[in-house]
C-alpha positions as CSV (number, residue, x, y, z in Angstrom):
1,M,13.3,9.6,-5.9
2,A,11.5,11.3,-3.0
3,S,8.6,12.0,-5.3
4,L,7.8,8.3,-5.2
5,F,6.7,8.4,-1.6
6,T,3.5,9.8,-0.2
7,T,3.3,9.0,3.5
8,P,-0.3,8.5,4.5
9,Q,-1.5,9.9,7.9
10,Q,-1.8,6.9,10.2
11,T,-5.1,7.1,12.0
12,M,-7.0,4.5,14.1
13,L,-10.6,4.9,13.3
14,G,-13.2,4.7,16.0
15,R,-16.6,3.1,15.3
16,R,-18.2,6.4,14.6
17,Q,-15.5,7.5,12.1
18,E,-15.5,4.0,10.6
19,F,-19.3,4.2,10.1
20,N,-19.0,7.6,8.5
21,L,-16.3,6.3,6.2
22,Q,-18.4,3.4,5.1
23,L,-21.4,5.8,4.5
24,Q,-19.1,8.0,2.3
25,Q,-17.9,5.0,0.3
26,I,-21.4,3.7,-0.3
27,S,-22.5,7.2,-1.4
28,D,-19.6,7.5,-3.7
29,A,-20.3,4.0,-5.2
30,I,-23.9,5.1,-5.9
31,L,-22.7,8.4,-7.5
32,L,-20.3,6.4,-9.7
33,F,-23.2,4.2,-10.8
34,V,-25.3,7.3,-11.6
35,G,-22.4,8.8,-13.5
36,L,-21.9,5.7,-15.6
37,L,-25.7,5.5,-16.2
38,V,-26.0,9.1,-17.2
39,G,-22.9,8.7,-19.5
40,H,-24.5,5.8,-21.3
41,W,-27.7,7.9,-21.7
42,L,-25.9,10.9,-23.0
43,R,-24.0,8.8,-25.6
44,G,-26.8,6.5,-26.4
45,D,-29.9,8.7,-26.5
46,V,-29.0,12.4,-26.4
47,A,-26.1,12.1,-28.8
48,R,-28.2,10.2,-31.4
49,W,-31.0,12.7,-31.0
50,I,-28.6,15.5,-31.9
51,W,-26.7,13.5,-34.5
52,P,-29.0,10.7,-35.8
53,E,-26.2,9.3,-38.0
54,M,-24.2,8.1,-34.9
55,V,-23.9,4.4,-34.4
56,E,-26.4,2.9,-31.9
57,I,-24.7,1.4,-28.8
58,P,-25.8,-1.8,-26.9
59,P,-28.0,-1.5,-23.8
60,F,-26.4,-0.5,-20.5
61,S,-27.0,-4.0,-19.1
62,E,-24.2,-5.4,-21.3
63,S,-21.6,-3.3,-19.4
64,F,-22.4,-4.5,-15.8
65,W,-18.9,-5.8,-15.4
66,L,-17.7,-2.2,-15.6
67,L,-19.9,-1.3,-12.6
68,A,-18.6,-4.3,-10.7
69,V,-15.0,-3.0,-11.2
70,V,-15.4,0.7,-10.9
71,C,-18.1,1.3,-8.3
72,P,-16.7,-0.8,-5.4
73,F,-12.9,-0.5,-6.1
74,L,-12.6,3.3,-6.8
75,P,-13.9,4.2,-3.2
76,L,-11.5,1.5,-1.8
77,M,-8.6,3.0,-3.7
78,L,-9.6,6.5,-2.6
79,E,-9.5,5.3,1.0
80,Q,-6.0,3.9,0.6
81,Q,-4.9,7.3,-0.9
82,G,-6.2,9.1,2.2
83,Y,-9.1,10.8,0.3
84,Y,-11.5,10.5,3.2
85,R,-9.1,11.5,5.9
86,N,-8.5,15.0,7.3
87,V,-11.2,16.5,5.1
88,L,-11.1,19.9,6.9
89,G,-7.4,20.3,6.5
90,K,-7.1,19.6,2.8
91,R,-6.9,21.9,-0.2
92,W,-9.0,21.3,-3.3
93,W,-5.8,20.2,-5.2
94,D,-5.2,17.5,-2.6
95,F,-8.5,15.9,-3.4
96,V,-7.9,16.1,-7.1
97,R,-4.4,14.6,-6.8
98,Q,-5.7,11.6,-4.7
99,M,-8.6,11.1,-7.1
100,A,-6.1,11.0,-10.0
101,Q,-4.0,8.4,-8.3
102,A,-7.0,6.2,-7.4
103,C,-8.4,6.5,-11.0
104,T,-5.1,5.4,-12.4
105,L,-5.2,2.2,-10.4
106,V,-8.8,1.5,-11.3
107,G,-8.0,2.4,-14.9
108,L,-5.3,-0.3,-14.9
109,M,-7.8,-2.8,-13.6
110,V,-10.3,-1.9,-16.3
111,A,-7.6,-2.1,-19.0
112,F,-6.6,-5.5,-17.7
113,C,-10.2,-6.8,-17.9
114,E,-10.5,-5.5,-21.5
115,V,-7.1,-6.7,-22.8
116,I,-6.5,-9.9,-20.9
117,L,-10.0,-11.1,-20.0
118,H,-11.7,-9.7,-23.1
119,W,-14.5,-8.1,-21.2
120,R,-15.5,-5.5,-23.7
121,A,-16.9,-2.1,-22.9
122,Q,-19.7,-1.8,-25.5
123,S,-19.0,1.9,-25.9
124,R,-15.7,3.5,-24.8
125,A,-17.2,7.0,-25.3
126,A,-20.1,6.1,-22.9
127,M,-17.6,4.7,-20.4
128,L,-15.3,7.7,-20.5
129,I,-18.2,10.2,-20.2
130,G,-19.7,8.2,-17.3
131,L,-16.3,7.9,-15.5
132,A,-15.7,11.6,-16.0
133,L,-19.2,12.5,-14.6
134,G,-18.6,10.1,-11.7
135,V,-15.4,11.8,-10.8
136,V,-17.0,15.2,-10.9
137,F,-19.9,13.9,-8.7
138,L,-17.4,12.6,-6.1
139,L,-15.3,15.7,-6.0
140,T,-18.4,17.8,-5.7
141,R,-19.7,15.7,-2.8
142,I,-16.5,15.8,-0.9
143,R,-16.2,19.6,-1.4
144,L,-19.8,20.1,-0.2
145,A,-19.1,17.9,2.8
146,Q,-16.0,20.0,3.6
147,L,-18.0,23.2,3.4
148,V,-20.9,21.9,5.5
149,L,-18.6,20.6,8.2
150,H,-16.7,23.8,8.3
151,W,-19.9,25.8,8.5
152,R,-21.3,23.6,11.3
153,I,-18.1,24.0,13.4
154,V,-17.9,27.8,12.8
155,H,-21.6,28.3,13.8
156,G,-21.5,25.8,16.7
157,Y,-23.9,23.3,15.1
158,A,-21.5,20.4,15.1
159,D,-22.7,17.4,17.2
160,K,-19.7,17.2,19.4
161,E,-19.0,14.2,21.6
162,R,-18.4,15.1,25.3
163,V,-15.1,13.6,26.3
164,V,-12.9,13.4,29.4
165,V,-9.2,12.9,28.9
166,A,-7.4,10.9,31.7
167,G,-3.8,10.0,32.4
168,H,-0.6,11.8,33.5
169,V,-0.9,15.6,33.1
170,D,2.1,15.7,30.7
171,D,0.7,12.9,28.6
172,I,-2.7,14.6,28.4
173,A,-1.2,17.8,27.2
174,E,0.9,16.0,24.6
175,M,-2.1,14.1,23.3
176,L,-4.3,17.1,22.9
177,E,-1.5,19.0,21.1
178,T,-0.9,16.2,18.6
179,M,-4.5,15.3,17.9
180,P,-5.6,16.2,14.3
181,A,-7.8,19.3,14.0
182,E,-10.6,17.3,12.4
183,Q,-10.8,14.9,15.4
184,R,-10.6,17.8,17.8
185,A,-13.5,19.4,16.0
186,E,-15.7,16.3,16.6
187,M,-15.2,16.3,20.4
188,E,-15.6,18.6,23.3
189,V,-13.1,18.0,26.1
190,V,-15.2,18.7,29.1
191,G,-12.7,17.6,31.7
192,M,-9.3,16.2,32.5
193,F,-8.5,13.6,35.1
194,D,-5.1,13.1,36.6
195,V,-4.9,9.3,37.2
196,M,-1.8,9.6,39.3
197,N,-2.9,12.1,41.9
198,E,-6.8,12.2,41.9
199,P,-9.1,9.5,43.4
200,V,-11.4,7.6,41.1
201,E,-14.4,9.3,42.8
202,E,-13.3,12.5,41.0
203,L,-13.6,10.8,37.7
204,V,-17.1,9.4,38.6
205,K,-18.2,13.0,39.6
206,L,-17.0,14.2,36.1
207,L,-19.0,11.5,34.4
208,H,-22.1,12.6,36.3
209,D,-21.7,16.3,36.1
210,K,-20.6,16.6,32.4
211,A,-22.8,13.9,30.7
212,V,-19.6,12.3,29.3
213,S,-19.9,9.6,26.6
214,R,-16.2,8.6,26.4
215,V,-13.1,8.7,28.6
216,V,-9.8,8.6,26.7
217,F,-6.8,7.3,28.7
218,T,-3.3,8.2,27.8
219,V,-1.1,6.0,30.0
220,R,2.5,6.4,28.9
221,H,3.6,7.2,32.5
222,A,0.7,5.9,34.5
223,H,0.5,2.8,36.7
224,F,-1.7,0.1,35.4
225,H,-3.4,-0.7,38.7
226,K,-4.7,2.9,38.8
227,I,-5.8,2.7,35.2
228,E,-7.6,-0.5,35.9
229,A,-9.6,1.1,38.7
230,A,-10.6,4.1,36.5
231,V,-11.6,1.8,33.6
232,Q,-13.8,-0.2,36.0
233,A,-15.5,3.0,37.1
234,C,-16.3,3.8,33.5
235,E,-17.6,0.2,33.0
236,V,-20.0,0.6,36.0
237,E,-21.2,3.9,34.6
238,G,-21.7,2.5,31.1
239,V,-19.2,5.0,29.6
240,E,-16.8,4.0,26.8
241,A,-13.1,3.8,28.0
242,W,-10.4,4.2,25.3
243,L,-7.0,3.1,26.3
244,G,-4.0,4.5,24.4
245,A,-1.6,1.8,23.2
246,D,1.5,4.0,23.3
247,F,2.8,2.9,26.7
248,F,5.4,0.8,24.9
249,Q,7.7,3.1,22.9
250,T,8.5,1.7,19.5
251,S,10.2,3.6,16.6
252,L,8.8,1.6,13.7
253,A,6.1,-0.9,14.8
254,R,2.5,0.3,14.7
255,P,0.1,-1.0,17.4
256,G,-3.1,-2.8,16.6
257,F,-5.5,-5.3,18.0
258,D,-6.3,-8.9,17.1
259,M,-7.7,-12.1,18.6
260,L,-5.8,-15.2,19.5
261,G,-7.5,-18.1,21.2
262,G,-10.3,-15.9,22.5
263,R,-7.9,-13.4,24.0
264,L,-7.6,-9.8,22.9
265,M,-4.0,-9.2,21.8
266,L,-2.1,-5.9,21.4
267,V,-0.1,-6.4,18.2
268,F,3.0,-4.3,17.1
269,R,3.5,-4.5,13.3
270,S,6.4,-2.9,11.4
271,T,5.1,-4.1,8.0
272,P,1.8,-3.4,6.1
273,T,-1.1,-5.1,7.9
274,I,-3.6,-7.4,6.2
275,S,-5.9,-5.3,4.1
276,W,-7.9,-5.1,0.9
277,E,-4.9,-3.3,-0.6
278,L,-2.5,-6.0,0.3
279,W,-4.9,-8.7,-1.0
280,L,-5.3,-6.7,-4.2
281,K,-1.5,-6.6,-4.5
282,D,-1.4,-10.4,-4.5
283,V,-4.2,-10.6,-7.1
284,I,-2.3,-8.1,-9.3
285,D,0.9,-10.1,-8.9
286,R,-0.7,-13.4,-10.0
287,L,-2.6,-11.9,-12.9
288,G,0.2,-9.6,-14.0
289,A,2.8,-12.4,-13.9
290,L,0.5,-14.6,-16.0
291,S,0.0,-11.8,-18.5
292,L,3.6,-11.0,-18.7
293,L,4.6,-14.6,-19.0
294,V,2.2,-15.1,-22.0
295,L,3.4,-11.8,-23.7
296,S,7.1,-12.6,-23.2
297,L,7.0,-16.2,-24.6
298,P,8.9,-15.1,-27.8
299,L,11.7,-13.8,-25.6
300,W,11.8,-17.1,-23.7
301,L,12.3,-18.9,-27.0
302,V,15.1,-16.5,-28.1
303,A,16.8,-16.8,-24.7
304,M,16.6,-20.6,-24.6
305,I,18.0,-21.0,-28.1
306,G,20.7,-18.4,-27.6
307,I,21.9,-20.0,-24.3
308,K,22.0,-23.5,-25.8
309,V,24.0,-22.2,-28.8
310,S,26.3,-19.9,-26.8
311,S,27.3,-22.0,-23.8
312,P,27.1,-25.7,-22.8
313,G,25.0,-26.5,-19.8
314,P,21.4,-26.0,-18.6
315,V,19.1,-23.2,-19.8
316,F,17.9,-22.3,-16.4
317,F,19.9,-21.3,-13.3
318,V,18.2,-22.4,-10.1
319,Q,19.4,-20.9,-6.7
320,E,18.2,-21.0,-3.1
321,R,17.1,-17.5,-2.3
322,A,15.6,-16.1,0.9
323,G,11.9,-15.3,0.7
324,R,9.6,-13.7,3.2
325,H,10.9,-14.0,6.8
326,G,14.0,-15.8,5.4
327,R,12.1,-18.9,4.2
328,S,14.1,-20.3,1.3
329,F,12.7,-21.0,-2.2
330,K,14.2,-22.0,-5.5
331,M,14.5,-18.9,-7.7
332,L,14.6,-19.3,-11.4
333,K,16.7,-17.3,-13.9
334,F,18.0,-17.8,-17.4
335,R,21.6,-18.9,-17.1
336,T,24.0,-16.1,-18.1
337,M,27.2,-17.5,-16.7
338,E,29.3,-20.5,-17.7
339,D,28.3,-23.7,-16.1
340,G,29.8,-24.1,-12.7
341,A,30.3,-20.4,-12.2
342,Q,29.3,-20.6,-8.5
343,A,32.4,-22.6,-7.7
344,K,34.6,-19.8,-9.1
345,Q,33.1,-17.0,-7.0
346,E,35.8,-17.2,-4.3
347,E,38.5,-16.4,-6.9
348,L,36.7,-13.1,-7.7
349,A,36.2,-12.1,-4.0
350,A,38.8,-9.4,-4.2
351,K,37.0,-7.7,-7.1
352,N,33.7,-7.4,-5.2
353,Q,32.3,-3.9,-5.6
354,M,29.6,-4.1,-2.8
355,S,30.2,-3.6,0.9
356,G,28.5,-6.0,3.3
357,P,27.4,-9.6,2.5
358,V,26.4,-9.0,-1.1
359,F,28.6,-10.0,-4.1
360,K,28.6,-7.8,-7.2
361,V,31.3,-7.6,-9.9
362,E,31.3,-5.4,-12.9
363,N,32.3,-7.1,-16.2
364,D,32.2,-10.5,-14.5
365,P,34.4,-12.8,-16.6
366,R,32.1,-15.8,-15.9
367,I,29.3,-14.2,-18.0
368,F,29.3,-15.4,-21.6
369,K,28.6,-12.9,-24.4
370,F,24.9,-13.8,-25.1
371,G,24.3,-13.9,-21.3
372,R,25.6,-10.3,-21.0
373,W,23.0,-9.2,-23.5
374,L,20.3,-11.1,-21.6
375,R,21.3,-9.3,-18.4
376,R,21.5,-5.9,-20.0
377,L,17.8,-6.1,-21.0
378,S,16.9,-8.0,-17.8
379,I,15.5,-10.9,-20.0
380,D,17.4,-13.3,-17.6
381,E,14.8,-12.3,-14.9
382,L,11.8,-13.5,-16.8
383,P,11.6,-17.0,-15.3
384,Q,11.0,-15.4,-12.0
385,L,7.4,-14.8,-13.2
386,V,7.0,-18.5,-12.4
387,N,8.1,-17.7,-8.8
388,V,5.5,-14.9,-8.7
389,L,2.7,-17.3,-9.9
390,R,3.8,-19.7,-7.1
391,G,3.4,-16.9,-4.6
392,E,7.1,-17.0,-3.6
393,M,7.7,-13.5,-5.1
394,S,5.9,-10.4,-5.9
395,L,6.1,-8.0,-8.9
396,V,7.5,-5.3,-6.6
397,G,9.4,-5.9,-3.4
398,P,13.0,-6.1,-2.1
399,R,15.2,-8.2,-4.3
400,P,15.7,-11.8,-3.0
401,L,19.3,-12.5,-1.9
402,P,20.9,-15.9,-1.8
403,T,20.5,-17.7,1.5
404,Y,24.2,-17.7,2.1
405,E,24.3,-13.9,1.8
406,I,21.5,-13.5,4.3
407,Q,23.4,-15.6,6.8
408,R,26.3,-13.1,6.6
409,I,24.1,-10.1,7.5
410,E,25.5,-8.7,10.8
411,K,23.0,-6.0,11.7
412,H,19.7,-7.5,12.9
413,S,17.8,-4.4,11.7
414,Q,18.8,-5.1,8.1
415,R,16.9,-8.4,8.3
416,R,13.6,-6.4,8.4
417,R,13.9,-6.3,4.6
418,L,12.8,-9.9,4.7
419,S,9.4,-9.0,6.3
420,M,7.8,-8.4,2.9
421,K,7.7,-10.8,-0.1
422,P,10.7,-10.3,-2.4
423,G,10.0,-8.8,-5.8
424,L,11.1,-8.7,-9.5
425,T,11.8,-5.0,-9.2
426,C,12.3,-2.6,-6.4
427,L,13.5,0.9,-5.5
428,W,17.1,-0.2,-5.7
429,Q,16.4,-1.5,-9.3
430,V,15.0,1.9,-10.5
431,S,17.3,4.2,-8.5
432,G,20.5,3.5,-10.4
433,R,21.6,0.2,-8.9
434,N,25.1,0.4,-10.5
435,K,25.8,3.6,-8.5
436,I,24.8,2.0,-5.2
437,K,27.9,0.3,-3.8
438,N,27.0,0.3,-0.1
439,F,24.8,-2.5,1.2
440,E,23.4,-0.2,3.9
441,D,22.1,2.2,1.2
442,W,20.5,-0.7,-0.6
443,V,18.8,-1.9,2.6
444,A,17.7,1.7,3.4
445,L,15.8,1.8,0.1
446,D,14.2,-1.5,0.9
447,L,13.1,-0.4,4.4
448,R,11.8,2.8,3.1
449,Y,9.7,0.9,0.6
450,I,8.3,-1.3,3.4
451,D,7.5,1.6,5.7
452,D,5.8,3.7,2.9
453,W,4.2,0.8,1.0
454,S,1.0,1.4,-1.0
455,L,-0.4,0.2,-4.2
456,W,0.3,3.6,-5.8
457,L,4.0,3.2,-4.9
458,D,4.1,-0.2,-6.6
459,V,2.5,1.3,-9.7
460,K,5.1,4.1,-9.8
461,I,8.0,1.7,-9.4
462,L,6.6,-0.6,-12.2
463,F,6.3,2.4,-14.5
464,R,9.9,3.5,-13.7
465,T,11.2,-0.1,-14.2
466,L,10.5,-0.2,-18.0
467,P,12.7,2.8,-18.8
468,A,15.4,1.4,-16.5
469,V,15.3,-1.9,-18.4
470,L,15.4,-0.3,-21.8
471,R,18.4,1.9,-20.8
472,G,20.1,-1.3,-19.7
473,G,20.4,0.2,-16.3
474,G,22.8,-2.3,-15.9
475,A,22.7,-5.7,-14.4
476,H,26.3,-6.8,-14.0
């Protein structure tokens, strides 16, 4: 299960690094365009010149939708995989692995456009040749950038930024020790200023003598009134002042900045922040749910007829479940228990196999025979695709619990599983859920998913869900 996770290095980009990142992404988008164009030329002109009997393909202009999908989204997926970060410290295989993961995600988008939206690639051979060339171009560019950067640093040609680090002496030492090598390579620390014991005049003298462009404050143990005076000195001198946001010690929440009513706010988030990747997850949820709903319609028909024949009562089971942040919604399932089964749950309380607030019973006598078959293949979960379309659920996320079970949670830290939208499948679902009897272990998987979330992780969970369902990995 550990192989599911790739923990990205969390870095806050400065404007210079952000500008460089955007330049790299634009360059890579152009290289992908060139690769697709050359691929079309090789298949359309060169191949027919060598083998005249080959079928002529339509002009490149008829595949512009492919450019609109591949050229912008592959660099975005590469960014989410950490492709552009820590370039100096990576091996060649690291770039190839991250490229393969990003190409898999974009490949799924292209396949969706072809299969569901019927946007046809006029020549799959030209498309594959072009994508292969584009990948080679991108890997070559990043490798050349790595070699050039290394050469410039070794030979002293790197345009290093002159920086003063200010704060408590212990905090300064800790920050310099933990700073990534690539960021250290871009700056020259020309001085250190002890905010606690030195007057502001000493900082001003450093700014004058060392031609400093930035002062980085690390203030974990410093007094704010002294920091304020030092920042004002930088303001007067026209020198950037960077203030570390780690003066509040949090174990999970990551600091960031946002605006509220014209005020700059320091925000601590313990869930994925709003991003293109999170927006894309929502788009994939809606389109994926719609596609799965259409493809599974025959199973819906089988389930509805089977339920009506097997057991008196409604076809659907509707229950109040806790969504994101505990907000309740009506979750849909195909009914697999006898009508009125909820009222008999107290009678089975002694047979509960799960610790904590959750109720799970193996071979539950309330389940009728056809319902057991529906559960074994997870067909009973299909109506939740409607919840995904409504935006109440996601394809991947912590499983939604009944609201009355959420009210029984005793540890406040376990409620953090509610901070992301619930899903159809999750780590618990693909990790042998029948073997997990402890609610704390279940929650630990959910929290690990939240902390390490990425689109790539979602894709891996989705791919592992299908075998788990086919094995009947056992809904009770």
